[in-house]
C-alpha positions in Angstrom: 75.3 -25.6 168.7 75.2 -21.9 168.8 76.7 -21.7 165.3 73.9 -24.0 163.9 71.2 -21.7 165.1 73.0 -18.8 163.5 72.8 -20.7 160.1 69.2 -21.7 160.5 67.7 -18.3 161.1 68.8 -16.9 157.7 67.5 -19.9 155.9 64.1 -19.7 157.7 63.8 -16.1 156.8 64.7 -16.7 153.1 62.1 -19.5 152.9 59.5 -17.3 154.5 60.2 -14.5 152.1 59.9 -16.9 149.1 56.7 -18.4 150.2 55.4 -14.8 150.8 56.5 -13.9 147.3 54.8 -16.9 145.8 51.6 -16.2 147.6 51.7 -12.6 146.5 52.4 -13.6 142.9 49.6 -16.2 143.0 47.1 -13.7 144.5 48.2 -11.1 142.0 47.6 -13.5 139.1 44.2 -14.4 140.4 43.3 -10.7 140.7 44.4 -9.9 137.2 42.4 -12.9 135.7 39.4 -11.7 137.6 39.7 -8.1 136.4 40.3 -9.3 132.9 37.2 -11.5 132.9 35.0 -8.7 134.3 36.4 -6.2 131.8 35.7 -8.6 128.9 32.2 -9.1 130.1 31.5 -5.4 130.3 32.8 -5.0 126.8 30.7 -7.9 125.5 27.5 -6.4 127.0 28.4 -2.9 125.3 28.8 -4.6 121.9 32.6 -4.4 121.9 33.8 -7.9 121.9 36.6 -7.7 119.4 39.5 -6.4 121.4 41.9 -7.7 124.1 42.4 -6.6 127.7 45.6 -7.5 129.7 46.2 -6.4 133.3 49.5 -5.7 135.1 48.1 -5.7 138.6 45.1 -3.3 138.5 46.3 -1.5 135.4 44.8 -2.5 132.1 46.1 -2.3 128.6 43.7 -2.5 125.7 44.6 -3.7 122.2 43.0 -4.9 119.0 40.1 -2.5 119.0 39.1 -0.6 115.9 40.0 3.1 116.1 36.4 4.0 116.1 35.7 1.8 119.2 38.9 2.3 121.2 37.9 5.4 123.3 34.5 3.8 124.1 36.2 0.4 125.2 38.7 2.4 127.4 35.9 4.3 129.1 34.0 0.9 129.7 37.2 -0.8 131.2 38.0 2.2 133.5 34.6 2.0 134.9 35.1 -1.7 135.9 35.3 -2.0 139.8 38.8 -2.7 140.9 40.6 -1.1 137.9 43.0 1.6 138.7 44.1 2.8 135.3 43.7 1.9 131.6 45.5 2.7 128.4 45.0 1.8 124.7 47.8 0.5 122.5 47.4 1.9 118.9 45.4 4.5 117.2 42.2 5.7 118.8 41.1 8.1 116.1 39.2 6.9 113.0 41.0 7.6 109.8 38.8 8.8 107.0 39.4 7.2 103.6 41.7 9.2 101.5 39.6 9.0 98.4 36.6 10.5 100.3 36.4 14.2 99.5 33.8 16.3 101.1 31.1 17.1 98.7 30.2 20.7 98.5 27.0 21.7 100.0 24.1 21.6 97.6 23.4 25.0 96.0 19.9 26.2 95.8 19.3 28.1 92.6 16.3 30.3 92.7 15.2 30.9 89.2 13.7 34.2 88.8 11.5 34.2 85.7 9.5 37.1 85.0 6.0 36.0 84.3 4.5 37.3 81.1 1.9 39.9 81.7 -1.6 38.7 81.8 -3.2 38.6 78.5 -6.9 39.5 78.1 -8.3 37.5 75.2 -11.1 39.4 73.7 -13.7 37.3 71.9 -15.1 39.0 69.0 -18.9 39.7 69.4 -21.1 37.7 67.2 -22.3 39.7 64.1 -25.7 41.4 64.4 -26.3 42.2 60.6 -27.3 39.8 57.9 -24.1 40.3 55.9 -22.0 39.5 58.9 -24.1 36.4 59.9 -23.8 35.1 56.3 -20.2 35.6 56.3 -19.8 33.5 59.5 -22.0 30.8 57.9 -19.9 30.7 54.8 -16.6 30.6 56.9 -17.9 27.5 58.9 -19.0 25.7 55.9 -15.8 26.3 54.1 -13.7 25.1 57.1 -15.9 22.1 57.6 -18.4 21.2 54.9 -21.6 19.2 55.8 -20.9 15.8 54.4 -23.1 12.7 53.9 -22.7 9.0 53.4 -22.6 8.2 49.6 -25.9 8.3 47.9 -27.9 8.8 51.2 -29.3 11.6 53.2 -27.3 10.1 56.4 -24.7 12.7 57.7 -21.3 11.4 58.5 -20.1 12.1 62.0 -18.0 15.0 60.8 -21.1 16.3 58.8 -23.3 16.2 61.9 -20.6 18.2 63.9 -20.3 20.7 61.2 -24.2 21.2 61.1 -24.1 21.6 65.0 -21.3 24.2 64.8 -23.5 26.2 62.4 -26.5 25.8 64.6 -24.6 27.1 67.7 -23.4 30.2 65.7 -27.0 31.0 64.4 -28.4 30.7 67.8 -26.2 33.7 68.9 -27.6 35.8 65.8 -30.7 38.2 66.2 -33.8 36.4 66.8 -35.6 37.9 63.8 -33.2 36.3 61.2 -34.6 33.4 59.2 -32.6 30.7 57.3 -32.9 28.6 54.3 -31.1 25.3 53.8 -30.6 24.3 50.2 -29.4 20.8 49.0 -27.4 20.2 45.8 -26.3 16.9 44.4 -24.6 15.7 41.2 -26.5 13.9 38.5 -26.7 10.0 39.4 -28.0 6.9 37.8 -31.5 7.7 38.9 -31.7 10.8 36.7 -33.1 14.2 37.6 -36.0 13.0 39.8 -33.7 11.0 42.0 -31.3 13.9 42.3 -34.0 16.2 43.2 -35.3 13.8 45.9 -31.9 13.3 47.4 -31.1 17.0 47.7 -34.3 17.7 49.3 -33.8 14.8 51.8 -30.3 16.2 52.7 -31.6 19.7 53.2 -34.3 18.4 55.5 -31.7 16.4 57.6 -29.6 19.6 58.1 -32.7 21.6 59.0 -33.6 19.1 61.7 -30.2 19.4 63.3 -30.6 23.2 63.3 -33.9 23.1 65.0 -32.7 20.5 67.4 -29.9 22.7 68.5 -31.5 26.0 69.4 -33.3 27.4 66.3 -37.1 27.6 66.2 -38.7 25.6 63.6 -40.5 28.6 62.1 -37.2 30.2 61.4 -35.8 27.5 59.2 -36.9 26.3 55.8 -35.3 23.8 53.5 -35.4 23.0 49.7 -33.7 20.6 47.3 -32.4 21.8 43.8 -31.1 18.4 42.7 -28.3 18.9 40.1 -29.7 22.0 38.6 -27.1 24.4 40.0 -23.7 22.7 39.7 -20.8 24.6 41.2 -17.7 23.2 39.5 -18.8 19.9 38.0 -17.0 17.9 40.7 -17.4 17.1 44.3 -18.6 20.7 45.1 -21.8 19.9 43.3 -22.6 17.8 46.3 -23.1 20.4 49.0 -25.5 22.1 51.4 -25.9 25.9 51.5 -27.4 27.9 54.4 -28.7 31.4 53.7 -29.8 34.2 55.6 -33.2 35.4 54.3 
């Protein structure tokens, strides 16, 4: 009988130890699952749901996180209540692409250009003598003759502009100068009388533009000479002359 008790005691101790181990293992597994669930929740809330977290007791091992997120994930898991330690498997440092070469900083080029010295444009004073005023009139009419519509006393747009340019120049001349506008035409189908009338009408049209643009009417006279004074026998026979008198 005594021998039986001796055998029963070790068996009971062994069973108790096994039951205690099973209970400890079961509790440990429950704790690890709880820590893993809380760690994954914290990672999800931080926007890092891609990796995996496994526990050995209270110690966590992180894997599957991109290098750029691993350190942040490690910090989050370490702050979960109940976690004792945590580590990361794999690289935790982002690797820059090998083809990416740092571009040199932009260089600022300051262009130093020497500004040309200011130029003072001196406008020649208008002439004050009759010869000088006449020369200015002739220059203007050579550059832009006063033209008319064919067989009429109606100025073309360019002809009106030419007459106005002369009027502006004459307005700057001494107030005592007087001017005569003379019309010339070529002989046409109407004969001498028609040519005389057309030349007079054209001279009068130019005189009106001069007086409308600054000259007093008593300073301008006009006349028509028809075809009596041809210039070259060509287009220059059709012309208007302005003379200082």
